[in-house]
C-alpha positions in Angstrom: 108.7 -137.3 -42.9 107.6 -141.2 -42.8 106.3 -141.3 -46.1 109.6 -140.1 -47.3 111.6 -142.6 -45.1 109.6 -145.3 -46.3 109.9 -144.3 -50.1 113.9 -143.9 -49.8 114.3 -147.3 -48.1 112.8 -149.2 -51.0 114.1 -147.0 -53.6 117.7 -147.9 -52.3 116.7 -151.4 -51.9 115.7 -151.1 -55.6 119.0 -149.5 -56.9 121.4 -151.4 -54.7 121.6 -154.2 -56.7 121.7 -155.2 -60.3 118.9 -156.9 -61.8 119.6 -160.6 -62.3 118.4 -162.3 -65.5 116.2 -165.5 -65.2 117.0 -168.5 -67.1 115.1 -169.0 -70.5 112.9 -172.3 -70.3 112.7 -172.3 -66.3 109.5 -174.0 -64.8 107.4 -171.2 -63.0 108.4 -172.3 -59.8 112.6 -171.9 -61.0 111.8 -168.7 -62.8 110.1 -166.8 -59.7 112.6 -168.2 -57.5 114.8 -165.1 -56.0 114.4 -161.3 -54.7 111.8 -158.9 -56.3 110.8 -155.2 -55.4 108.8 -152.5 -56.9 106.3 -150.0 -56.6 102.0 -150.5 -56.6 99.2 -149.7 -54.6 97.3 -150.7 -51.8 93.7 -149.4 -50.8 94.5 -146.6 -53.5 97.7 -146.1 -51.3 101.4 -145.8 -53.2 102.9 -148.6 -52.0 106.2 -150.2 -52.2 106.7 -154.3 -51.8 109.3 -157.0 -51.8 108.8 -160.6 -52.3 111.6 -163.4 -51.7 110.7 -166.8 -52.9 113.3 -170.2 -52.2 113.2 -173.6 -51.3 112.4 -174.4 -47.7 112.6 -177.0 -45.6 114.8 -179.6 -47.5 113.7 -178.0 -50.8 109.9 -179.8 -50.2 108.4 -176.0 -50.2 108.3 -172.9 -51.9 108.6 -170.0 -49.3 107.0 -166.7 -50.5 108.0 -163.7 -48.1 105.8 -160.6 -48.9 106.1 -157.2 -47.5 105.1 -153.8 -48.5 104.6 -150.4 -46.7 101.6 -147.9 -47.8 101.7 -144.3 -47.0 98.4 -142.9 -46.1 97.1 -139.6 -47.0 97.2 -138.8 -43.1 100.9 -139.7 -43.1 100.3 -143.0 -41.0 102.0 -145.8 -42.5 100.6 -149.3 -43.2 103.0 -152.2 -43.0 102.4 -155.6 -43.8 104.1 -158.8 -43.8 103.1 -162.4 -45.1 104.8 -165.8 -45.2 103.3 -168.5 -47.8 104.5 -172.1 -47.9 103.6 -173.8 -50.6 103.9 -177.4 -51.4 103.8 -178.8 -55.2 101.2 -181.7 -55.9 102.2 -182.1 -59.5 102.8 -180.1 -62.1 100.1 -177.5 -61.9 98.8 -177.8 -58.4 100.0 -176.1 -55.1 98.8 -176.5 -51.8 99.8 -174.8 -48.7 99.4 -172.3 -45.5 99.8 -168.7 -45.5 100.6 -166.7 -42.4 100.5 -162.6 -41.7 101.4 -159.9 -39.6 97.6 -159.2 -39.1 97.4 -162.9 -37.6 95.6 -164.8 -40.6 95.9 -167.8 -41.3 94.8 -169.2 -44.7 94.5 -172.6 -46.4 96.5 -171.9 -49.9 95.3 -173.7 -53.3 97.2 -172.7 -56.2 97.4 -173.3 -59.8 100.4 -172.9 -62.1 99.9 -172.2 -65.7 103.5 -171.7 -66.9 103.3 -167.9 -66.5 102.0 -167.3 -63.1 100.6 -168.6 -60.1 96.7 -168.2 -58.9 96.6 -168.3 -55.5 93.3 -168.9 -53.6 93.5 -168.2 -49.6 90.5 -169.3 -48.0 86.9 -168.4 -50.2 87.3 -165.0 -50.3 90.8 -164.1 -51.5 93.3 -164.6 -54.0 96.6 -163.5 -55.5 97.9 -163.6 -59.0 101.6 -163.7 -59.5 101.9 -163.3 -63.0 105.4 -163.1 -65.1 105.1 -160.1 -67.6 108.4 -160.0 -68.7 111.8 -162.3 -68.0 112.6 -160.2 -65.0 109.4 -158.3 -63.8 106.7 -160.0 -61.6 102.6 -158.5 -61.4 101.1 -159.4 -58.1 97.3 -158.7 -57.8 95.5 -159.3 -54.4 91.5 -159.4 -54.8 88.6 -160.4 -52.4 85.0 -161.3 -53.0 83.0 -158.4 -52.4 79.3 -159.0 -51.2 77.9 -159.6 -54.3 80.6 -162.5 -54.7 82.4 -160.7 -57.5 86.4 -160.2 -57.0 87.5 -156.9 -55.9 91.0 -155.5 -56.6 92.9 -154.2 -53.6 96.3 -154.1 -54.1 98.7 -154.4 -57.4 102.7 -154.2 -57.5 104.6 -154.2 -60.6 108.2 -156.0 -59.5 111.6 -156.4 -60.8 114.0 -159.1 -59.8 116.9 -158.0 -57.9 118.3 -161.5 -57.3 118.4 -165.0 -58.4 118.3 -167.7 -55.8 119.6 -171.1 -56.9 117.8 -174.2 -57.2 117.3 -176.4 -53.9 119.5 -179.6 -53.8 
């Protein structure tokens, strides 16, 4: 029952908006600003995620608000919410802090390459935000395993549902 309710709520969110069109030639920070939603997998379970990216604190930071709900095989649903505050340290380097509903706080160090952002949170985790089309974003979360290799634990394909205006 809960799995169906979560799926219905996220489906309604996805289809309640007409996808907005991103501007060509925008920087990654300008391009990613807005509302995103879509399906994916978290630890092998079907999941739905949303991402909201906008200017924060007088336009000096980029706020990434990330949420997902994953329905487990046992009928339980895992809910997660996180907030990353990034500050641009030049054109391709961002730093910041991550806070989430599990009580985690991580230092963020990220690199922007034009088509994406690779954020390292602490020494053991990373998230790739990658532009795959004008209005489609892929998010891949990974952690280092015991042998030091990156192991993916979540992957989402999000569609743009709204654009945010740039900060003044």
